[in-house]
matplotlib code that plots the C-alpha trace (Angstrom):
import matplotlib.pyplot as plt

x = [0.1, 1.1, 0.4, 2.4, 2.6, 0.4, 1.7, 2.3, -0.8, -0.8, -4.5, -5.6, -3.9, -6.9, -9.2, -8.9, -8.9, -12.8, -13.1, -15.7, -19.2, -17.7, -16.7, -20.0, -22.1, -25.4, -27.2, -30.6, -31.0, -30.5, -33.6, -30.8, -28.3, -25.8, -26.5, -29.0, -28.1, -31.3, -30.2, -27.4, -26.8, -23.2, -23.9, -25.1, -22.5, -19.6, -21.2, -21.4, -17.5, -16.3, -18.2, -17.3, -13.6, -15.2, -15.4, -16.8, -19.9, -23.1, -23.8, -26.2, -27.5, -30.9, -32.1, -35.6, -34.5, -34.1, -30.5, -27.7, -28.5, -27.5, -27.8, -27.3, -28.3, -25.2, -22.2, -19.6, -16.5, -14.6, -11.2, -12.0, -13.9, -11.1, -8.9, -11.6, -11.7, -7.6, -8.3, -10.5, -8.1, -10.0, -9.0, -6.5, -9.0, -12.1, -9.8, -9.0, -12.5, -14.0, -13.7, -10.9, -12.1, -8.9, -10.6, -13.9, -15.4, -17.7, -19.5, -21.7, -23.5, -21.2, -20.7, -20.7, -23.8, -25.7, -27.7, -25.0, -22.5, -18.9, -16.2, -15.6, -13.2, -11.3, -10.2, -8.0, -10.3, -8.0, -6.6, -4.8, -3.5, -5.1, -5.4, -3.0, -6.4, -8.2, -12.2, -13.8, -17.3, -18.2, -21.5, -23.1, -23.7, -20.0, -19.0, -21.5, -19.9, -16.5, -17.6, -19.9, -16.4, -14.5, -17.3, -17.2, -13.1, -13.2, -13.0, -16.7, -17.6, -20.6, -23.4, -26.5, -29.6, -31.9, -35.8, -36.2, -37.8, -38.1, -41.9, -41.2, -39.4, -39.7, -37.5, -37.5, -34.2, -35.0, -33.9, -30.3, -31.5, -33.7, -34.4, -37.2, -37.4, -40.3, -39.2, -41.3, -40.2, -40.4, -39.3, -39.1, -41.5, -42.4, -42.9, -45.4, -44.6, -42.9, -40.6, -38.8, -35.2, -34.2, -31.0, -28.8, -28.2, -29.9, -28.4, -31.1, -29.5, -32.8, -32.9, -35.1, -38.3, -36.4, -38.7, -36.5, -36.2, -40.0, -39.9, -37.8, -40.1, -37.5, -38.7, -36.9, -37.3, -36.1, -37.5, -37.8, -36.2, -39.1, -36.7, -36.8, -33.8, -33.8, -31.1, -30.1, -27.3, -27.1, -25.1, -24.8, -23.5, -22.7, -20.7, -20.1, -16.3, -16.4, -18.5, -15.6, -15.3, -16.9, -18.7, -21.1, -23.1, -25.3, -27.8, -29.1, -32.5, -31.5, -31.4, -28.6, -26.7, -24.2, -22.5, -20.8, -19.0, -19.3, -17.0, -16.5, -15.7, -19.1, -21.8, -22.8, -24.6, -26.8, -28.7, -30.6, -32.4, -36.3, -36.9, -38.8, -41.7, -44.9, -46.2, -49.4, -47.5, -48.3, -45.6, -46.7, -43.2, -41.9, -44.0, -41.7, -40.7, -37.3, -38.3, -38.7, -35.5, -33.5, -35.2, -34.3, -30.4, -30.5, -31.8, -29.3, -26.3, -27.1, -25.2, -24.1, -26.3, -26.5, -28.5, -29.0, -29.0, -29.4, -31.1, -29.4, -31.6, -33.4, -35.6, -36.9, -36.1, -37.0, -34.3, -34.7, -32.6, -33.8, -32.0, -33.5, -34.1, -32.3, -30.0, -30.5, -33.1, -31.1, -33.0, -31.5, -34.2, -33.9, -30.6, -31.6, -28.2, -28.8, -29.8, -30.9, -29.1, -29.7, -27.1, -27.1, -30.2, -32.1, -30.9, -29.8, -31.4, -29.9, -29.4, -27.3, -25.3, -22.6, -22.0, -22.1, -24.6, -23.0, -19.7, -21.0, -23.2, -20.2, -18.2, -21.6, -21.5, -17.8, -18.1, -20.9, -19.5, -16.4, -17.8, -20.3, -17.6, -15.4, -18.7, -20.0, -16.4, -15.7, -13.2, -15.2, -17.8, -21.3, -20.9, -18.6, -21.9, -23.4, -20.3, -22.2, -24.9, -22.9, -20.0, -22.2, -25.0, -22.8, -21.4, -24.6, -25.8, -22.8, -23.6, -26.9, -25.8, -23.0, -25.5, -28.0, -25.2, -24.1, -27.5, -28.6, -25.6, -26.0, -29.7, -29.1, -29.0, -25.3, -26.5, -27.9, -25.0, -23.0, -19.7, -19.2, -17.0, -19.0, -20.1, -16.3, -15.0, -17.1, -16.2, -12.4, -12.9, -14.9, -13.1, -12.2, -15.5, -17.2, -14.2, -14.3, -11.6, -13.2, -15.1, -13.3, -15.0, -14.8, -13.4, -15.1, -14.1, -12.3, -11.1, -8.7, -8.4, -5.6, -3.5, -0.2, -1.4, 1.9, 4.0, 2.2, 0.5, -0.4, -2.3, -5.1, -6.7, -10.4, -9.7, -8.9, -5.1, -3.5, -1.0, 2.5, 5.8, 8.0, 10.6, 10.0, 13.7, 13.5, 13.2, 13.9, 10.6, 8.6, 5.6, 2.5, 2.1, -1.5, -1.9, -0.4, -3.9, -6.7, -10.0, -9.3, -10.7, -7.5, -5.9, -3.1, -0.2, 2.2, 5.5, 7.6, 10.8, 13.0, 16.8, 19.2, 19.4, 17.9, 20.1, 21.1, 19.4, 16.5, 12.8, 11.9, 13.8, 12.3, 8.6, 9.4, 10.6, 7.3, 5.2, 6.3, 7.1, 4.4, 1.6, 0.3, 0.9, -2.0, -0.3, 0.4, -2.9, -5.7, -4.4, -5.3, -3.7, -3.2, -1.0, -0.6, 1.1, -0.3, -4.2, -5.6, -2.9, -1.0, 2.4, 4.5, 7.5, 9.2, 12.6, 14.4, 17.4, 17.7, 16.6, 20.4, 21.2, 18.4, 19.4, 16.8, 18.6, 18.3, 15.0, 12.6, 11.0, 7.5, 8.1, 8.7, 6.0, 5.8, 3.0, 1.0, 1.7, 5.2, 6.2, 7.4, 8.7, 6.9, 9.8, 7.1, 6.2, 9.8, 10.3, 12.6, 11.7, 11.4, 14.4, 12.9, 9.5, 10.6, 7.7, 8.6, 8.3, 5.3, 3.1, 4.9, 6.2, 8.5, 11.9, 11.7, 9.4, 5.6, 3.0, -0.2, -3.4, -5.4, -8.9, -10.0, -12.1, -8.8, -9.4, -6.4, -7.7, -4.6, -1.3, 1.1, 4.7, 7.3, 7.0, 3.6, 2.9, 0.6, -1.6, -1.4, -2.5, -5.4, -6.7, -6.9, -8.5, -11.3, -11.5, -11.0, -12.3, -9.6, -8.3, -9.3, -11.7, -9.9, -10.0, -10.7]
y = [-0.1, 3.5, 6.7, 10.0, 10.9, 14.0, 14.3, 12.3, 10.1, 9.4, 7.4, 4.3, 4.4, 2.5, 5.5, 8.0, 11.7, 12.6, 14.3, 15.6, 14.7, 12.8, 16.3, 16.9, 14.3, 14.8, 12.3, 12.7, 10.8, 13.9, 14.5, 14.1, 11.6, 10.5, 6.9, 5.0, 1.6, -0.4, -2.9, -3.9, -7.5, -8.6, -7.0, -3.7, -3.4, -3.9, -1.6, 1.2, 0.3, 0.8, 4.2, 5.1, 5.6, 8.4, 11.3, 13.4, 10.9, 11.1, 7.7, 6.4, 3.0, 2.1, -1.0, -2.0, -3.5, -1.3, -1.8, -4.5, -8.1, -10.5, -13.5, -14.1, -17.6, -17.2, -18.7, -20.1, -17.5, -18.8, -18.0, -15.2, -13.3, -13.4, -12.1, -9.1, -8.8, -8.2, -5.3, -3.7, -4.2, -7.4, -10.5, -11.4, -10.8, -12.9, -15.5, -15.8, -16.0, -18.0, -22.1, -22.9, -25.6, -27.7, -31.0, -32.6, -36.2, -38.1, -40.6, -43.5, -46.7, -49.5, -52.0, -54.7, -53.4, -50.5, -49.8, -48.0, -45.2, -45.4, -43.0, -43.4, -40.6, -37.2, -34.9, -31.5, -28.4, -26.5, -29.6, -27.5, -24.7, -22.0, -19.5, -18.4, -17.8, -20.6, -21.3, -20.2, -20.4, -17.6, -15.8, -13.5, -10.8, -10.4, -9.9, -7.1, -5.9, -5.7, -3.9, -1.3, -0.6, 0.1, 2.5, 4.4, 4.6, 5.9, 9.7, 9.5, 8.2, 6.1, 4.3, 2.6, 4.3, 1.8, 1.7, 2.6, 0.2, 0.6, 1.2, 2.3, 4.5, 6.8, 8.2, 11.5, 11.9, 15.7, 15.9, 16.2, 13.8, 11.3, 8.2, 9.6, 6.7, 6.3, 4.9, 4.1, 4.4, 1.0, 1.7, 5.0, 7.8, 8.0, 4.6, 4.1, 7.5, 7.7, 10.0, 10.6, 10.9, 12.1, 10.1, 10.0, 6.1, 3.5, 0.1, -2.7, -5.2, -6.1, -9.7, -12.5, -10.7, -7.5, -4.2, -2.6, -5.3, -5.1, -1.4, -1.3, -4.1, -7.3, -10.6, -13.8, -17.1, -20.2, -23.5, -25.1, -28.7, -29.9, -30.8, -29.6, -29.5, -28.5, -26.5, -25.9, -24.5, -26.7, -27.5, -31.3, -34.0, -36.9, -39.9, -39.3, -38.8, -36.1, -33.6, -30.9, -31.5, -30.6, -33.8, -34.8, -37.9, -40.0, -42.8, -46.2, -44.7, -41.7, -39.2, -37.0, -34.2, -31.6, -30.9, -27.6, -27.0, -23.3, -21.0, -21.1, -24.8, -26.3, -25.0, -27.0, -26.4, -29.5, -29.5, -32.1, -33.8, -33.8, -35.6, -34.8, -32.4, -33.1, -30.4, -29.8, -29.3, -25.8, -25.0, -27.5, -28.9, -25.7, -26.6, -29.5, -28.8, -28.9, -32.0, -33.9, -32.6, -33.7, -37.1, -37.3, -36.2, -39.3, -41.6, -40.8, -41.0, -44.4, -46.0, -42.8, -40.4, -36.5, -35.4, -31.6, -29.6, -26.1, -24.9, -21.5, -20.8, -23.6, -23.2, -25.1, -24.6, -25.9, -25.8, -23.0, -21.6, -18.1, -15.4, -11.9, -10.9, -7.5, -6.6, -2.8, -0.5, 0.7, 0.7, -0.2, 0.7, 4.5, 4.1, 5.1, 4.7, 2.7, 4.4, 1.8, -1.5, -4.7, -7.1, -10.6, -12.3, -9.7, -11.0, -14.6, -17.3, -21.0, -23.4, -22.8, -25.8, -24.5, -21.9, -19.2, -16.7, -14.1, -14.7, -13.8, -11.0, -9.4, -9.5, -7.9, -5.1, -4.7, -4.5, -1.9, 0.2, 1.5, 2.3, 4.4, 6.3, 6.8, 8.2, 10.3, 11.4, 12.7, 10.1, 8.0, 8.5, 7.0, 4.4, 2.4, 1.6, -0.5, -3.0, -4.1, -6.0, -7.3, -8.8, -9.9, -11.7, -14.0, -15.1, -15.6, -17.7, -19.7, -20.3, -21.4, -23.9, -25.1, -25.4, -27.2, -30.2, -29.8, -30.0, -32.7, -34.9, -34.2, -35.4, -38.4, -42.0, -43.3, -46.4, -44.2, -42.4, -43.3, -44.0, -44.7, -41.5, -39.5, -36.7, -36.3, -36.2, -33.3, -31.4, -31.8, -31.1, -27.9, -26.5, -23.6, -22.5, -22.5, -20.9, -17.9, -18.1, -19.1, -15.7, -14.5, -11.1, -10.7, -7.8, -4.5, -0.8, -2.0, -5.6, -5.8, -8.1, -10.8, -10.1, -10.0, -12.6, -14.2, -11.7, -13.2, -16.4, -16.8, -13.5, -14.4, -11.1, -10.9, -13.0, -12.0, -10.7, -13.8, -13.0, -13.8, -13.5, -11.0, -9.0, -5.3, -3.5, -0.6, -2.8, -6.3, -7.2, -10.3, -9.7, -10.7, -8.4, -8.9, -7.9, -4.6, -3.4, -1.3, -1.0, 2.6, 2.8, 3.2, 1.2, -0.9, -1.1, -3.6, -3.2, -6.4, -5.2, -6.9, -8.0, -5.2, -3.8, -0.6, 2.3, 0.6, 1.3, -0.9, -0.8, -0.5, 2.5, 4.0, 2.8, 4.6, 8.1, 7.6, 7.3, 10.3, 12.7, 11.7, 13.7, 9.9, 8.5, 7.9, 8.7, 12.2, 12.8, 11.4, 12.4, 15.3, 18.2, 17.5, 16.3, 12.6, 11.5, 8.3, 9.6, 7.7, 5.1, 2.6, 2.0, -0.7, -2.3, -5.7, -6.4, -9.6, -9.1, -9.9, -7.1, -6.6, -5.8, -2.8, 0.5, 3.0, 5.9, 4.6, 3.4, 5.6, 8.1, 7.3, 4.3, 6.8, 9.0, 12.1, 11.9, 14.3, 17.9, 17.6, 15.6, 12.7, 9.6, 6.6, 4.0, 0.8, 0.5, -1.1, -5.0, -7.7, -11.4, -14.0, -16.3, -19.9, -18.3, -16.4, -14.3, -14.4, -18.3, -18.7, -16.2, -17.0, -13.5, -13.0, -12.4, -9.3, -7.8, -7.1, -4.3, -6.1, -3.7, -4.4, -2.8, -1.7, -4.7, -6.9, -8.2, -7.9, -5.6, -6.1, -8.0, -6.1, -6.0, -3.0, -1.2, -1.0, 2.8, 3.6, 0.6, 1.6, 5.2, 4.1, 1.7, 4.6, 7.0, 4.5, 4.6, 8.0, 11.4, 14.0, 16.4, 15.1, 17.3, 19.9, 19.2, 15.5]
z = [-0.1, -1.1, 1.2, 2.2, -1.2, -0.4, 2.9, 6.1, 7.0, 11.0, 10.5, 8.8, 5.3, 4.0, 4.5, 1.4, 1.5, 0.9, -2.5, -4.8, -3.8, -0.9, 0.7, 3.0, 1.3, 2.2, 4.5, 2.9, -0.7, -3.3, -6.0, -8.7, -9.1, -12.0, -11.0, -9.1, -8.0, -7.1, -4.7, -2.2, -3.3, -4.3, -8.0, -6.4, -3.8, -6.3, -8.4, -6.2, -4.7, -7.8, -8.8, -5.4, -6.7, -8.9, -6.7, -9.7, -9.9, -7.5, -7.0, -4.4, -3.8, -2.5, -0.6, 0.4, 3.5, 6.8, 7.3, 6.4, 5.3, 8.6, 6.4, 2.8, 0.8, -1.6, 0.0, -2.8, -3.8, -6.7, -7.2, -10.2, -7.2, -4.7, -7.6, -7.6, -3.8, -3.9, -6.3, -3.7, -0.8, 1.4, -0.1, 2.7, 5.3, 3.8, 3.1, 6.6, 8.0, 5.3, 4.4, 2.1, -0.5, -1.2, -2.5, -3.4, -2.3, -4.4, -2.3, -4.4, -3.6, -2.2, -5.0, -2.0, -0.5, -2.6, 0.3, 1.6, 0.3, 0.3, -0.8, -4.6, -5.2, -4.2, -6.6, -5.9, -6.0, -8.7, -10.6, -13.1, -10.4, -12.4, -9.8, -6.7, -5.0, -3.1, -3.7, -0.5, 1.4, 3.0, 3.7, 1.1, 4.0, 4.8, 1.2, 1.1, 4.4, 3.0, 0.0, 2.4, 4.1, 1.0, -0.3, 3.3, 2.8, -0.6, -1.7, -2.3, 1.2, -0.3, 1.6, 1.2, 1.6, 3.4, 3.4, -0.1, -2.8, -6.3, -7.6, -11.1, -13.6, -16.9, -19.2, -21.1, -23.1, -23.4, -19.8, -18.5, -15.7, -18.5, -15.9, -13.4, -10.6, -8.2, -4.6, -1.6, 1.8, 3.5, 7.0, 9.4, 10.0, 6.1, 5.7, 2.9, 1.6, -2.3, -3.6, -6.7, -8.0, -11.4, -12.6, -15.6, -15.3, -13.4, -12.6, -11.3, -9.0, -7.6, -8.0, -10.1, -9.5, -10.8, -10.9, -13.1, -15.4, -15.8, -16.0, -19.1, -20.7, -19.8, -19.4, -18.2, -20.6, -20.1, -18.5, -15.2, -14.5, -12.6, -10.0, -6.4, -3.9, 0.3, 1.3, 4.9, 6.7, 10.0, 13.1, 13.4, 15.1, 12.8, 12.1, 8.2, 7.8, 5.4, 7.0, 6.7, 3.0, 0.0, -1.5, -4.1, -2.5, -4.6, -3.2, -4.7, -4.9, -7.0, -4.3, -3.8, -1.9, -2.3, 0.9, 1.8, 4.8, 5.9, 7.4, 11.1, 11.6, 12.7, 10.1, 7.0, 4.1, 2.7, -0.9, -0.6, -3.7, -3.0, -6.3, -9.6, -9.4, -11.7, -13.6, -11.9, -8.3, -8.4, -5.8, -3.4, -2.9, -1.7, 1.5, 2.4, 6.1, 7.6, 9.5, 5.9, 4.6, 7.5, 7.1, 3.7, 4.2, 6.6, 4.0, 1.1, 3.9, 5.0, 6.7, 8.3, 10.0, 10.8, 13.9, 13.6, 16.7, 15.1, 11.8, 10.9, 7.5, 5.4, 1.9, -0.7, -4.4, -7.8, -10.6, -13.3, -16.1, -17.4, -19.2, -19.9, -23.1, -22.7, -20.3, -20.9, -22.3, -25.4, -28.8, -31.6, -34.2, -33.1, -31.9, -28.6, -26.1, -22.9, -19.7, -17.6, -16.7, -15.0, -13.4, -11.7, -11.0, -12.7, -16.1, -15.1, -13.0, -12.4, -9.6, -6.7, -6.8, -9.4, -7.0, -10.1, -8.9, -6.6, -8.4, -12.1, -10.6, -9.3, -12.4, -14.1, -11.7, -12.0, -15.8, -16.0, -12.9, -14.5, -18.0, -15.9, -14.2, -17.4, -19.1, -16.5, -15.7, -19.1, -19.9, -22.7, -25.3, -24.3, -26.8, -24.3, -22.3, -25.3, -24.6, -21.3, -22.9, -25.6, -22.8, -20.1, -22.0, -23.5, -20.2, -18.7, -21.3, -21.2, -17.4, -17.9, -20.2, -17.9, -14.9, -16.7, -17.2, -13.9, -12.2, -14.5, -13.5, -9.8, -10.1, -12.3, -10.9, -10.4, -12.7, -15.1, -15.9, -19.3, -17.1, -13.5, -13.0, -15.2, -12.5, -11.0, -14.7, -15.5, -12.3, -13.3, -16.7, -16.5, -13.5, -15.2, -16.1, -12.6, -11.0, -13.4, -15.9, -19.2, -20.0, -22.9, -24.1, -28.4, -29.9, -29.6, -28.9, -25.8, -26.8, -29.7, -32.6, -31.5, -34.7, -31.7, -29.5, -30.1, -28.4, -24.7, -25.4, -21.6, -21.5, -24.2, -25.3, -23.8, -20.9, -17.5, -16.6, -15.0, -12.3, -11.8, -9.4, -10.0, -7.9, -7.3, -8.2, -5.6, -2.5, -3.6, -2.4, -4.1, -5.6, -7.8, -10.7, -10.7, -7.1, -7.7, -9.6, -7.6, -8.4, -8.9, -12.5, -14.1, -17.4, -16.3, -19.4, -18.3, -20.4, -20.5, -21.6, -24.5, -23.7, -23.2, -19.6, -18.5, -20.3, -23.1, -26.6, -26.7, -28.0, -24.4, -24.3, -27.4, -26.0, -22.8, -24.6, -27.0, -23.9, -21.9, -24.9, -28.4, -28.8, -29.9, -26.7, -24.2, -21.1, -22.7, -24.5, -22.3, -18.9, -17.2, -15.6, -11.9, -9.0, -10.5, -13.7, -13.6, -12.6, -15.5, -16.6, -14.3, -16.5, -15.0, -16.7, -16.0, -17.0, -18.0, -15.8, -12.1, -10.0, -8.6, -12.6, -13.1, -12.4, -11.5, -12.4, -16.2, -16.4, -18.8, -16.8, -17.6, -15.1, -12.6, -12.5, -10.2, -7.4, -5.4, -4.7, -3.8, -7.1, -5.1, -7.2, -7.1, -7.6, -7.3, -10.9, -12.0, -11.6, -12.4, -13.1, -10.3, -10.0, -11.0, -11.9, -14.9, -16.1, -19.5, -19.5, -17.5, -19.6, -23.1, -23.6, -26.6, -25.5, -28.0, -25.4, -25.6, -24.1, -22.4, -22.2, -19.0, -18.8, -15.0, -14.6, -15.1, -18.3, -21.3, -23.9, -26.2, -26.9, -28.7, -29.8, -28.2, -31.5, -32.5, -31.1, -33.7, -32.6, -28.9, -29.8, -32.2, -29.5, -26.7, -29.2, -29.3, -25.6, -24.5, -25.2, -25.8, -24.7, -21.0, -19.6, -17.4, -13.4, -13.5]

ax = plt.figure().add_subplot(projection="3d")
ax.plot(x, y, z, "-o")
ax.set_aspect("equal")
plt.show()
């Protein structure tokens, strides 16, 4: 963490100085806002958290509950989400309190006695080692708490406005705040009263029954699997040996359980198969009692038993897979740009057993938030916002297709599987998808064509930037390159040097000169006047030499930017290879050097040679408005 560059900091360095709208932020929800976020679930909170880094943008998030969520239904945190938490500054803290999944056990009928179950196989949770971060289980409420803390400590000093529910909206493009939202107070002295807020943009993060989706004429289309599951978070005494291991359990009669240990050492979640549901059930299965769920769990676990001592939460749900027909209110026929967006369960619903709902929803919010920040801050054209629906609808469709396969396999009798190991083989083979690493955005305004992918094969264009070990030159500190990026709305330009050392003539030296002085340089052209030279672009360099052989005095000036009112030098953007873990080898980087451009939401936007300055300039001309607004 860096601080003191604006003066000595004697308090908590995680609390950033208030700026812009964060100075004298009104407690009362104002009548006009730039962005109104509806809902404080994971999608809504990450949206508001990212926008809190744009102090010139008035963002408010409303929630119908009267206060913070106490117990959430979602609990699975995939490794991609933990990478995202790292950018928001709380990955380590949430890892420490969460349950960490390292392996999965598969239990099946004992061939010698099919009336009982035996452990058939154990598989590692990350068989390919695709992330340095773990797969976690932690209550959704705690995730939202961490985002709330980040918001409160950010320059905009954001916090939710509780006790307000969405009623409806209208759009009038003749107005500078074209979306008028009607809200109703759900608690306090004004309970039952309505009021309106005029917004430039609205983001609906209000769940599967989304009022925002309905207000823009959107519908969820899909199907029911006609299969029901009981889910319970319970404290138990049991002789089942894998009670603290994630398990897929299949019994002779076709019943199955997905067992997921929870954080805290004692709590466990059981997804208990309640069987097929008839067409004319009319929701009767949802009246299944907790006692019936427990009894069914004991049938499936035989010869083991589970004695439930306390029920923290339980529910019954039917598996459904639905996708919204639209993710925003744009109208292609009239070329009307989007002003209202939906995220998370408002635009995609599926079963809970793949652990994807919260994770994909947060990536929805991260995606739209930085784009709104760029447009409202005057950095980017409004056309940037059309990329949200184009990118995230494909991800949601892929998620639903995957979940259909996984939930179907979980509900299939072991004897009906094409292969006895089909379930566990599918789990291992498809691991990267539920872990969040298969998303790959297609070429667009903010994703380049893969013309130069060979320069860095380990950084596929359109996929998330995969971190790698390096050594910080200034203090010889081992670091993870991707962990240095914060969710601050900046673009990253990672420059991997060619073979000459610092100070020698090289393509890297020429690029450094171009970035610092050429009119075509995005750093020079698009960065506003102000105290920080890296306000919009975080430009880092990685040398091929060991850190001892990199002379900071001879590193190009652009990699040593001046910061704050005192013009202090930032020495922490110059790196060298980690001995034994050469990033050039591990990520397939051409020894002639490469540039990797990374979006604010951590996805690779372009890979190109050190000499391709015209392409680099053209790419950022499509992303940014030039010249930048004064005082941004």
